[in-house]
mmCIF file of the N, C-alpha and C atoms, coordinates in Angstrom:
data_MODEL
# 
_entry.id   MODEL 
# 
loop_
_atom_site.group_PDB 
_atom_site.id 
_atom_site.type_symbol 
_atom_site.label_atom_id 
_atom_site.label_alt_id 
_atom_site.label_comp_id 
_atom_site.label_asym_id 
_atom_site.label_entity_id 
_atom_site.label_seq_id 
_atom_site.pdbx_PDB_ins_code 
_atom_site.Cartn_x 
_atom_site.Cartn_y 
_atom_site.Cartn_z 
_atom_site.occupancy 
_atom_site.B_iso_or_equiv 
_atom_site.pdbx_formal_charge 
_atom_site.auth_seq_id 
_atom_site.auth_comp_id 
_atom_site.auth_asym_id 
_atom_site.auth_atom_id 
_atom_site.pdbx_PDB_model_num 
ATOM 1   N N  . MET A 1 1  ? 0.844   -1.172  0.000  1.00 0.00 ? 1  MET A N  1 
ATOM 2   C CA . MET A 1 1  ? 0.000   0.000   0.000  1.00 0.00 ? 1  MET A CA 1 
ATOM 3   C C  . MET A 1 1  ? 0.891   1.237   0.000  1.00 0.00 ? 1  MET A C  1 
ATOM 4   N N  . ALA A 1 2  ? 0.643   2.121   -0.915 1.00 0.00 ? 2  ALA A N  1 
ATOM 5   C CA . ALA A 1 2  ? 1.420   3.364   -0.990 1.00 0.00 ? 2  ALA A CA 1 
ATOM 6   C C  . ALA A 1 2  ? 1.066   4.266   0.183  1.00 0.00 ? 2  ALA A C  1 
ATOM 7   N N  . ARG A 1 3  ? 2.093   4.885   0.738  1.00 0.00 ? 3  ARG A N  1 
ATOM 8   C CA . ARG A 1 3  ? 1.911   5.776   1.882  1.00 0.00 ? 3  ARG A CA 1 
ATOM 9   C C  . ARG A 1 3  ? 2.679   7.059   1.633  1.00 0.00 ? 3  ARG A C  1 
ATOM 10  N N  . GLU A 1 4  ? 2.328   8.109   2.347  1.00 0.00 ? 4  GLU A N  1 
ATOM 11  C CA . GLU A 1 4  ? 3.067   9.370   2.304  1.00 0.00 ? 4  GLU A CA 1 
ATOM 12  C C  . GLU A 1 4  ? 4.356   9.187   3.096  1.00 0.00 ? 4  GLU A C  1 
ATOM 13  N N  . VAL A 1 5  ? 5.493   9.396   2.437  1.00 0.00 ? 5  VAL A N  1 
ATOM 14  C CA . VAL A 1 5  ? 6.785   9.224   3.091  1.00 0.00 ? 5  VAL A CA 1 
ATOM 15  C C  . VAL A 1 5  ? 7.322   10.591  3.500  1.00 0.00 ? 5  VAL A C  1 
ATOM 16  N N  . TYR A 1 6  ? 7.655   10.710  4.796  1.00 0.00 ? 6  TYR A N  1 
ATOM 17  C CA . TYR A 1 6  ? 8.201   11.956  5.306  1.00 0.00 ? 6  TYR A CA 1 
ATOM 18  C C  . TYR A 1 6  ? 9.700   11.857  5.539  1.00 0.00 ? 6  TYR A C  1 
ATOM 19  N N  . ASP A 1 7  ? 10.166  10.727  6.046  1.00 0.00 ? 7  ASP A N  1 
ATOM 20  C CA . ASP A 1 7  ? 11.573  10.597  6.396  1.00 0.00 ? 7  ASP A CA 1 
ATOM 21  C C  . ASP A 1 7  ? 11.899  9.115   6.536  1.00 0.00 ? 7  ASP A C  1 
ATOM 22  N N  . VAL A 1 8  ? 12.907  8.653   5.804  1.00 0.00 ? 8  VAL A N  1 
ATOM 23  C CA . VAL A 1 8  ? 13.256  7.235   5.860  1.00 0.00 ? 8  VAL A CA 1 
ATOM 24  C C  . VAL A 1 8  ? 14.296  6.922   6.935  1.00 0.00 ? 8  VAL A C  1 
ATOM 25  N N  . SER A 1 9  ? 14.731  7.933   7.679  1.00 0.00 ? 9  SER A N  1 
ATOM 26  C CA . SER A 1 9  ? 15.697  7.700   8.754  1.00 0.00 ? 9  SER A CA 1 
ATOM 27  C C  . SER A 1 9  ? 15.123  6.724   9.768  1.00 0.00 ? 9  SER A C  1 
ATOM 28  N N  . GLY A 1 10 ? 15.865  5.679   10.053 1.00 0.00 ? 10 GLY A N  1 
ATOM 29  C CA . GLY A 1 10 ? 15.441  4.702   11.047 1.00 0.00 ? 10 GLY A CA 1 
ATOM 30  C C  . GLY A 1 10 ? 14.609  3.564   10.503 1.00 0.00 ? 10 GLY A C  1 
ATOM 31  N N  . ALA A 1 11 ? 14.239  3.600   9.243  1.00 0.00 ? 11 ALA A N  1 
ATOM 32  C CA . ALA A 1 11 ? 13.393  2.542   8.679  1.00 0.00 ? 11 ALA A CA 1 
ATOM 33  C C  . ALA A 1 11 ? 14.104  1.184   8.692  1.00 0.00 ? 11 ALA A C  1 
ATOM 34  N N  . GLY A 1 12 ? 15.379  1.186   8.378  1.00 0.00 ? 12 GLY A N  1 
ATOM 35  C CA . GLY A 1 12 ? 16.143  -0.071  8.382  1.00 0.00 ? 12 GLY A CA 1 
ATOM 36  C C  . GLY A 1 12 ? 16.238  -0.663  9.777  1.00 0.00 ? 12 GLY A C  1 
ATOM 37  N N  . ASP A 1 13 ? 16.480  0.187   10.758 1.00 0.00 ? 13 ASP A N  1 
ATOM 38  C CA . ASP A 1 13 ? 16.528  -0.275  12.146 1.00 0.00 ? 13 ASP A CA 1 
ATOM 39  C C  . ASP A 1 13 ? 15.180  -0.845  12.569 1.00 0.00 ? 13 ASP A C  1 
ATOM 40  N N  . THR A 1 14 ? 14.115  -0.207  12.131 1.00 0.00 ? 14 THR A N  1 
ATOM 41  C CA . THR A 1 14 ? 12.771  -0.690  12.457 1.00 0.00 ? 14 THR A CA 1 
ATOM 42  C C  . THR A 1 14 ? 12.529  -2.062  11.848 1.00 0.00 ? 14 THR A C  1 
ATOM 43  N N  . VAL A 1 15 ? 12.966  -2.253  10.618 1.00 0.00 ? 15 VAL A N  1 
ATOM 44  C CA . VAL A 1 15 ? 12.802  -3.547  9.952  1.00 0.00 ? 15 VAL A CA 1 
ATOM 45  C C  . VAL A 1 15 ? 13.561  -4.636  10.706 1.00 0.00 ? 15 VAL A C  1 
ATOM 46  N N  . ILE A 1 16 ? 14.828  -4.383  11.017 1.00 0.00 ? 16 ILE A N  1 
ATOM 47  C CA . ILE A 1 16 ? 15.650  -5.385  11.701 1.00 0.00 ? 16 ILE A CA 1 
ATOM 48  C C  . ILE A 1 16 ? 15.060  -5.723  13.073 1.00 0.00 ? 16 ILE A C  1 
ATOM 49  N N  . ALA A 1 17 ? 14.665  -4.698  13.827 1.00 0.00 ? 17 ALA A N  1 
ATOM 50  C CA . ALA A 1 17 ? 14.116  -4.923  15.171 1.00 0.00 ? 17 ALA A CA 1 
ATOM 51  C C  . ALA A 1 17 ? 12.814  -5.712  15.116 1.00 0.00 ? 17 ALA A C  1 
ATOM 52  N N  . THR A 1 18 ? 11.929  -5.331  14.214 1.00 0.00 ? 18 THR A N  1 
ATOM 53  C CA . THR A 1 18 ? 10.632  -6.004  14.117 1.00 0.00 ? 18 THR A CA 1 
ATOM 54  C C  . THR A 1 18 ? 10.794  -7.433  13.618 1.00 0.00 ? 18 THR A C  1 
ATOM 55  N N  . LEU A 1 19 ? 11.638  -7.615  12.625 1.00 0.00 ? 19 LEU A N  1 
ATOM 56  C CA . LEU A 1 19 ? 11.889  -8.951  12.082 1.00 0.00 ? 19 LEU A CA 1 
ATOM 57  C C  . LEU A 1 19 ? 12.455  -9.864  13.165 1.00 0.00 ? 19 LEU A C  1 
ATOM 58  N N  . THR A 1 20 ? 13.435  -9.384  13.900 1.00 0.00 ? 20 THR A N  1 
ATOM 59  C CA . THR A 1 20 ? 14.073  -10.174 14.958 1.00 0.00 ? 20 THR A CA 1 
ATOM 60  C C  . THR A 1 20 ? 13.078  -10.529 16.062 1.00 0.00 ? 20 THR A C  1 
ATOM 61  N N  . LEU A 1 21 ? 12.304  -9.544  16.502 1.00 0.00 ? 21 LEU A N  1 
ATOM 62  C CA . LEU A 1 21 ? 11.329  -9.784  17.559 1.00 0.00 ? 21 LEU A CA 1 
ATOM 63  C C  . LEU A 1 21 ? 10.274  -10.798 17.116 1.00 0.00 ? 21 LEU A C  1 
ATOM 64  N N  . ALA A 1 22 ? 9.788   -10.658 15.904 1.00 0.00 ? 22 ALA A N  1 
ATOM 65  C CA . ALA A 1 22 ? 8.762   -11.580 15.403 1.00 0.00 ? 22 ALA A CA 1 
ATOM 66  C C  . ALA A 1 22 ? 9.318   -13.003 15.295 1.00 0.00 ? 22 ALA A C  1 
ATOM 67  N N  . LEU A 1 23 ? 10.532  -13.145 14.780 1.00 0.00 ? 23 LEU A N  1 
ATOM 68  C CA . LEU A 1 23 ? 11.139  -14.478 14.678 1.00 0.00 ? 23 LEU A CA 1 
ATOM 69  C C  . LEU A 1 23 ? 11.355  -15.086 16.062 1.00 0.00 ? 23 LEU A C  1 
ATOM 70  N N  . ALA A 1 24 ? 11.819  -14.267 17.012 1.00 0.00 ? 24 ALA A N  1 
ATOM 71  C CA . ALA A 1 24 ? 12.039  -14.751 18.378 1.00 0.00 ? 24 ALA A CA 1 
ATOM 72  C C  . ALA A 1 24 ? 10.724  -15.178 19.039 1.00 0.00 ? 24 ALA A C  1 
ATOM 73  N N  . ALA A 1 25 ? 9.628   -14.560 18.615 1.00 0.00 ? 25 ALA A N  1 
ATOM 74  C CA . ALA A 1 25 ? 8.316   -14.890 19.166 1.00 0.00 ? 25 ALA A CA 1 
ATOM 75  C C  . ALA A 1 25 ? 7.677   -16.096 18.479 1.00 0.00 ? 25 ALA A C  1 
ATOM 76  N N  . GLY A 1 26 ? 8.351   -16.635 17.457 1.00 0.00 ? 26 GLY A N  1 
ATOM 77  C CA . GLY A 1 26 ? 7.851   -17.840 16.811 1.00 0.00 ? 26 GLY A CA 1 
ATOM 78  C C  . GLY A 1 26 ? 7.201   -17.654 15.456 1.00 0.00 ? 26 GLY A C  1 
ATOM 79  N N  . ALA A 1 27 ? 7.254   -16.448 14.910 1.00 0.00 ? 27 ALA A N  1 
ATOM 80  C CA . ALA A 1 27 ? 6.664   -16.203 13.581 1.00 0.00 ? 27 ALA A CA 1 
ATOM 81  C C  . ALA A 1 27 ? 7.505   -16.883 12.505 1.00 0.00 ? 27 ALA A C  1 
ATOM 82  N N  . THR A 1 28 ? 6.872   -17.197 11.405 1.00 0.00 ? 28 THR A N  1 
ATOM 83  C CA . THR A 1 28 ? 7.623   -17.691 10.247 1.00 0.00 ? 28 THR A CA 1 
ATOM 84  C C  . THR A 1 28 ? 8.372   -16.503 9.633  1.00 0.00 ? 28 THR A C  1 
ATOM 85  N N  . LEU A 1 29 ? 9.294   -16.800 8.745  1.00 0.00 ? 29 LEU A N  1 
ATOM 86  C CA . LEU A 1 29 ? 10.036  -15.722 8.092  1.00 0.00 ? 29 LEU A CA 1 
ATOM 87  C C  . LEU A 1 29 ? 9.090   -14.827 7.290  1.00 0.00 ? 29 LEU A C  1 
ATOM 88  N N  . LEU A 1 30 ? 8.111   -15.408 6.627  1.00 0.00 ? 30 LEU A N  1 
ATOM 89  C CA . LEU A 1 30 ? 7.148   -14.608 5.860  1.00 0.00 ? 30 LEU A CA 1 
ATOM 90  C C  . LEU A 1 30 ? 6.318   -13.721 6.782  1.00 0.00 ? 30 LEU A C  1 
ATOM 91  N N  . GLN A 1 31 ? 5.847   -14.251 7.879  1.00 0.00 ? 31 GLN A N  1 
ATOM 92  C CA . GLN A 1 31 ? 5.077   -13.453 8.835  1.00 0.00 ? 31 GLN A CA 1 
ATOM 93  C C  . GLN A 1 31 ? 5.932   -12.324 9.414  1.00 0.00 ? 31 GLN A C  1 
ATOM 94  N N  . ALA A 1 32 ? 7.166   -12.644 9.782  1.00 0.00 ? 32 ALA A N  1 
ATOM 95  C CA . ALA A 1 32 ? 8.069   -11.648 10.357 1.00 0.00 ? 32 ALA A CA 1 
ATOM 96  C C  . ALA A 1 32 ? 8.378   -10.550 9.350  1.00 0.00 ? 32 ALA A C  1 
ATOM 97  N N  . ALA A 1 33 ? 8.616   -10.924 8.098  1.00 0.00 ? 33 ALA A N  1 
ATOM 98  C CA . ALA A 1 33 ? 8.915   -9.940  7.060  1.00 0.00 ? 33 ALA A CA 1 
ATOM 99  C C  . ALA A 1 33 ? 7.700   -9.048  6.796  1.00 0.00 ? 33 ALA A C  1 
ATOM 100 N N  . THR A 1 34 ? 6.517   -9.617  6.840  1.00 0.00 ? 34 THR A N  1 
ATOM 101 C CA . THR A 1 34 ? 5.301   -8.833  6.644  1.00 0.00 ? 34 THR A CA 1 
ATOM 102 C C  . THR A 1 34 ? 5.130   -7.809  7.762  1.00 0.00 ? 34 THR A C  1 
ATOM 103 N N  . LEU A 1 35 ? 5.312   -8.243  9.007  1.00 0.00 ? 35 LEU A N  1 
ATOM 104 C CA . LEU A 1 35 ? 5.221   -7.320  10.147 1.00 0.00 ? 35 LEU A CA 1 
ATOM 105 C C  . LEU A 1 35 ? 6.276   -6.222  10.045 1.00 0.00 ? 35 LEU A C  1 
ATOM 106 N N  . ALA A 1 36 ? 7.499   -6.608  9.669  1.00 0.00 ? 36 ALA A N  1 
ATOM 107 C CA . ALA A 1 36 ? 8.592   -5.642  9.540  1.00 0.00 ? 36 ALA A CA 1 
ATOM 108 C C  . ALA A 1 36 ? 8.283   -4.608  8.461  1.00 0.00 ? 36 ALA A C  1 
ATOM 109 N N  . ASN A 1 37 ? 7.676   -5.037  7.374  1.00 0.00 ? 37 ASN A N  1 
ATOM 110 C CA . ASN A 1 37 ? 7.309   -4.129  6.302  1.00 0.00 ? 37 ASN A CA 1 
ATOM 111 C C  . ASN A 1 37 ? 6.243   -3.140  6.770  1.00 0.00 ? 37 ASN A C  1 
ATOM 112 N N  . TYR A 1 38 ? 5.256   -3.641  7.491  1.00 0.00 ? 38 TYR A N  1 
ATOM 113 C CA . TYR A 1 38 ? 4.228   -2.756  8.044  1.00 0.00 ? 38 TYR A CA 1 
ATOM 114 C C  . TYR A 1 38 ? 4.850   -1.744  8.998  1.00 0.00 ? 38 TYR A C  1 
ATOM 115 N N  . ALA A 1 39 ? 5.725   -2.219  9.883  1.00 0.00 ? 39 ALA A N  1 
ATOM 116 C CA . ALA A 1 39 ? 6.352   -1.332  10.868 1.00 0.00 ? 39 ALA A CA 1 
ATOM 117 C C  . ALA A 1 39 ? 7.179   -0.247  10.184 1.00 0.00 ? 39 ALA A C  1 
ATOM 118 N N  . ALA A 1 40 ? 7.932   -0.621  9.164  1.00 0.00 ? 40 ALA A N  1 
ATOM 119 C CA . ALA A 1 40 ? 8.727   0.367   8.433  1.00 0.00 ? 40 ALA A CA 1 
ATOM 120 C C  . ALA A 1 40 ? 7.824   1.374   7.731  1.00 0.00 ? 40 ALA A C  1 
ATOM 121 N N  . GLY A 1 41 ? 6.707   0.914   7.208  1.00 0.00 ? 41 GLY A N  1 
ATOM 122 C CA . GLY A 1 41 ? 5.759   1.817   6.562  1.00 0.00 ? 41 GLY A CA 1 
ATOM 123 C C  . GLY A 1 41 ? 5.226   2.863   7.519  1.00 0.00 ? 41 GLY A C  1 
ATOM 124 N N  . ILE A 1 42 ? 4.975   2.448   8.752  1.00 0.00 ? 42 ILE A N  1 
ATOM 125 C CA . ILE A 1 42 ? 4.503   3.393   9.766  1.00 0.00 ? 42 ILE A CA 1 
ATOM 126 C C  . ILE A 1 42 ? 5.620   4.368   10.122 1.00 0.00 ? 42 ILE A C  1 
ATOM 127 N N  . GLU A 1 43 ? 6.828   3.860   10.284 1.00 0.00 ? 43 GLU A N  1 
ATOM 128 C CA . GLU A 1 43 ? 7.965   4.684   10.695 1.00 0.00 ? 43 GLU A CA 1 
ATOM 129 C C  . GLU A 1 43 ? 8.266   5.786   9.691  1.00 0.00 ? 43 GLU A C  1 
ATOM 130 N N  . VAL A 1 44 ? 8.213   5.495   8.404  1.00 0.00 ? 44 VAL A N  1 
ATOM 131 C CA . VAL A 1 44 ? 8.555   6.511   7.404  1.00 0.00 ? 44 VAL A CA 1 
ATOM 132 C C  . VAL A 1 44 ? 7.483   7.581   7.251  1.00 0.00 ? 44 VAL A C  1 
ATOM 133 N N  . GLU A 1 45 ? 6.315   7.363   7.837  1.00 0.00 ? 45 GLU A N  1 
ATOM 134 C CA . GLU A 1 45 ? 5.274   8.386   7.833  1.00 0.00 ? 45 GLU A CA 1 
ATOM 135 C C  . GLU A 1 45 ? 5.516   9.444   8.898  1.00 0.00 ? 45 GLU A C  1 
ATOM 136 N N  . LYS A 1 46 ? 6.493   9.219   9.754  1.00 0.00 ? 46 LYS A N  1 
ATOM 137 C CA . LYS A 1 46 ? 6.808   10.144  10.848 1.00 0.00 ? 46 LYS A CA 1 
ATOM 138 C C  . LYS A 1 46 ? 8.073   10.923  10.506 1.00 0.00 ? 46 LYS A C  1 
ATOM 139 N N  . LEU A 1 47 ? 8.210   12.095  11.103 1.00 0.00 ? 47 LEU A N  1 
ATOM 140 C CA . LEU A 1 47 ? 9.412   12.898  10.881 1.00 0.00 ? 47 LEU A CA 1 
ATOM 141 C C  . LEU A 1 47 ? 10.535  12.420  11.779 1.00 0.00 ? 47 LEU A C  1 
ATOM 142 N N  . GLY A 1 48 ? 11.730  12.302  11.202 1.00 0.00 ? 48 GLY A N  1 
ATOM 143 C CA . GLY A 1 48 ? 12.908  11.902  11.968 1.00 0.00 ? 48 GLY A CA 1 
ATOM 144 C C  . GLY A 1 48 ? 12.872  10.434  12.345 1.00 0.00 ? 48 GLY A C  1 
ATOM 145 N N  . VAL A 1 49 ? 13.811  10.061  13.189 1.00 0.00 ? 49 VAL A N  1 
ATOM 146 C CA . VAL A 1 49 ? 13.862  8.690   13.683 1.00 0.00 ? 49 VAL A CA 1 
ATOM 147 C C  . VAL A 1 49 ? 12.772  8.557   14.742 1.00 0.00 ? 49 VAL A C  1 
ATOM 148 N N  . ALA A 1 50 ? 11.862  7.624   14.528 1.00 0.00 ? 50 ALA A N  1 
ATOM 149 C CA . ALA A 1 50 ? 10.703  7.502   15.412 1.00 0.00 ? 50 ALA A CA 1 
ATOM 150 C C  . ALA A 1 50 ? 10.473  6.045   15.781 1.00 0.00 ? 50 ALA A C  1 
ATOM 151 N N  . THR A 1 51 ? 9.713   5.855   16.822 1.00 0.00 ? 51 THR A N  1 
ATOM 152 C CA . THR A 1 51 ? 9.364   4.499   17.232 1.00 0.00 ? 51 THR A CA 1 
ATOM 153 C C  . THR A 1 51 ? 8.000   4.123   16.674 1.00 0.00 ? 51 THR A C  1 
ATOM 154 N N  . VAL A 1 52 ? 7.772   2.822   16.602 1.00 0.00 ? 52 VAL A N  1 
ATOM 155 C CA . VAL A 1 52 ? 6.476   2.289   16.190 1.00 0.00 ? 52 VAL A CA 1 
ATOM 156 C C  . VAL A 1 52 ? 5.973   1.441   17.351 1.00 0.00 ? 52 VAL A C  1 
ATOM 157 N N  . SER A 1 53 ? 4.837   1.789   17.892 1.00 0.00 ? 53 SER A N  1 
ATOM 158 C CA . SER A 1 53 ? 4.300   1.036   19.029 1.00 0.00 ? 53 SER A CA 1 
ATOM 159 C C  . SER A 1 53 ? 3.548   -0.207  18.550 1.00 0.00 ? 53 SER A C  1 
ATOM 160 N N  . ALA A 1 54 ? 3.381   -1.128  19.465 1.00 0.00 ? 54 ALA A N  1 
ATOM 161 C CA . ALA A 1 54 ? 2.610   -2.334  19.160 1.00 0.00 ? 54 ALA A CA 1 
ATOM 162 C C  . ALA A 1 54 ? 1.174   -1.967  18.796 1.00 0.00 ? 54 ALA A C  1 
ATOM 163 N N  . ASP A 1 55 ? 0.636   -0.948  19.465 1.00 0.00 ? 55 ASP A N  1 
ATOM 164 C CA . ASP A 1 55 ? -0.734  -0.501  19.158 1.00 0.00 ? 55 ASP A CA 1 
ATOM 165 C C  . ASP A 1 55 ? -0.832  0.037   17.741 1.00 0.00 ? 55 ASP A C  1 
ATOM 166 N N  . GLU A 1 56 ? 0.161   0.828   17.323 1.00 0.00 ? 56 GLU A N  1 
ATOM 167 C CA . GLU A 1 56 ? 0.152   1.365   15.955 1.00 0.00 ? 56 GLU A CA 1 
ATOM 168 C C  . GLU A 1 56 ? 0.224   0.234   14.935 1.00 0.00 ? 56 GLU A C  1 
ATOM 169 N N  . LEU A 1 57 ? 1.081   -0.734  15.199 1.00 0.00 ? 57 LEU A N  1 
ATOM 170 C CA . LEU A 1 57 ? 1.251   -1.851  14.273 1.00 0.00 ? 57 LEU A CA 1 
ATOM 171 C C  . LEU A 1 57 ? -0.025  -2.684  14.193 1.00 0.00 ? 57 LEU A C  1 
ATOM 172 N N  . SER A 1 58 ? -0.609  -3.005  15.332 1.00 0.00 ? 58 SER A N  1 
ATOM 173 C CA . SER A 1 58 ? -1.832  -3.816  15.302 1.00 0.00 ? 58 SER A CA 1 
ATOM 174 C C  . SER A 1 58 ? -2.990  -3.061  14.654 1.00 0.00 ? 58 SER A C  1 
ATOM 175 N N  . GLN A 1 59 ? -3.072  -1.750  14.907 1.00 0.00 ? 59 GLN A N  1 
ATOM 176 C CA . GLN A 1 59 ? -4.134  -0.952  14.283 1.00 0.00 ? 59 GLN A CA 1 
ATOM 177 C C  . GLN A 1 59 ? -3.991  -0.961  12.756 1.00 0.00 ? 59 GLN A C  1 
ATOM 178 N N  . ARG A 1 60 ? -2.766  -0.786  12.261 1.00 0.00 ? 60 ARG A N  1 
ATOM 179 C CA . ARG A 1 60 ? -2.544  -0.778  10.813 1.00 0.00 ? 60 ARG A CA 1 
ATOM 180 C C  . ARG A 1 60 ? -2.875  -2.129  10.207 1.00 0.00 ? 60 ARG A C  1 
ATOM 181 N N  . LEU A 1 61 ? -2.516  -3.205  10.889 1.00 0.00 ? 61 LEU A N  1 
ATOM 182 C CA . LEU A 1 61 ? -2.840  -4.540  10.394 1.00 0.00 ? 61 LEU A CA 1 
ATOM 183 C C  . LEU A 1 61 ? -4.344  -4.736  10.319 1.00 0.00 ? 61 LEU A C  1 
ATOM 184 N N  . LEU A 1 62 ? -5.050  -4.313  11.367 1.00 0.00 ? 62 LEU A N  1 
ATOM 185 C CA . LEU A 1 62 ? -6.512  -4.448  11.374 1.00 0.00 ? 62 LEU A CA 1 
ATOM 186 C C  . LEU A 1 62 ? -7.169  -3.597  10.281 1.00 0.00 ? 62 LEU A C  1 
ATOM 187 N N  . GLU A 1 63 ? -6.651  -2.414  10.049 1.00 0.00 ? 63 GLU A N  1 
ATOM 188 C CA . GLU A 1 63 ? -7.181  -1.566  8.982  1.00 0.00 ? 63 GLU A CA 1 
ATOM 189 C C  . GLU A 1 63 ? -7.062  -2.248  7.637  1.00 0.00 ? 63 GLU A C  1 
ATOM 190 N N  . ASP A 1 64 ? -5.902  -2.866  7.384  1.00 0.00 ? 64 ASP A N  1 
ATOM 191 C CA . ASP A 1 64 ? -5.687  -3.515  6.096  1.00 0.00 ? 64 ASP A CA 1 
ATOM 192 C C  . ASP A 1 64 ? -6.483  -4.797  5.956  1.00 0.00 ? 64 ASP A C  1 
ATOM 193 N N  . ILE A 1 65 ? -6.715  -5.489  7.061  1.00 0.00 ? 65 ILE A N  1 
ATOM 194 C CA . ILE A 1 65 ? -7.542  -6.693  7.013  1.00 0.00 ? 65 ILE A CA 1 
ATOM 195 C C  . ILE A 1 65 ? -8.979  -6.348  6.620  1.00 0.00 ? 65 ILE A C  1 
ATOM 196 N N  . HIS A 1 66 ? -9.460  -5.226  7.139  1.00 0.00 ? 66 HIS A N  1 
ATOM 197 C CA . HIS A 1 66 ? -10.851 -4.815  6.884  1.00 0.00 ? 66 HIS A CA 1 
ATOM 198 C C  . HIS A 1 66 ? -10.998 -4.022  5.598  1.00 0.00 ? 66 HIS A C  1 
ATOM 199 N N  . ARG A 1 67 ? -9.931  -3.844  4.873  1.00 0.00 ? 67 ARG A N  1 
ATOM 200 C CA . ARG A 1 67 ? -9.962  -3.080  3.627  1.00 0.00 ? 67 ARG A CA 1 
ATOM 201 C C  . ARG A 1 67 ? -10.374 -3.958  2.482  1.00 0.00 ? 67 ARG A C  1 
# 
């Protein structure tokens, strides 16, 4: 899904962190990569290096499921 990109700073760190956490929690590589992609998408919508909360990630996933 195309999003408005404000700043890509920190997107790579967000991907690595989310991917690692998801794999450690038992997700498959595909599931972990999907979560990491969503998290990076949220991060680049913010200015500067920003965090992505679990609530933001789950909300975005639910929005896309209902789309």
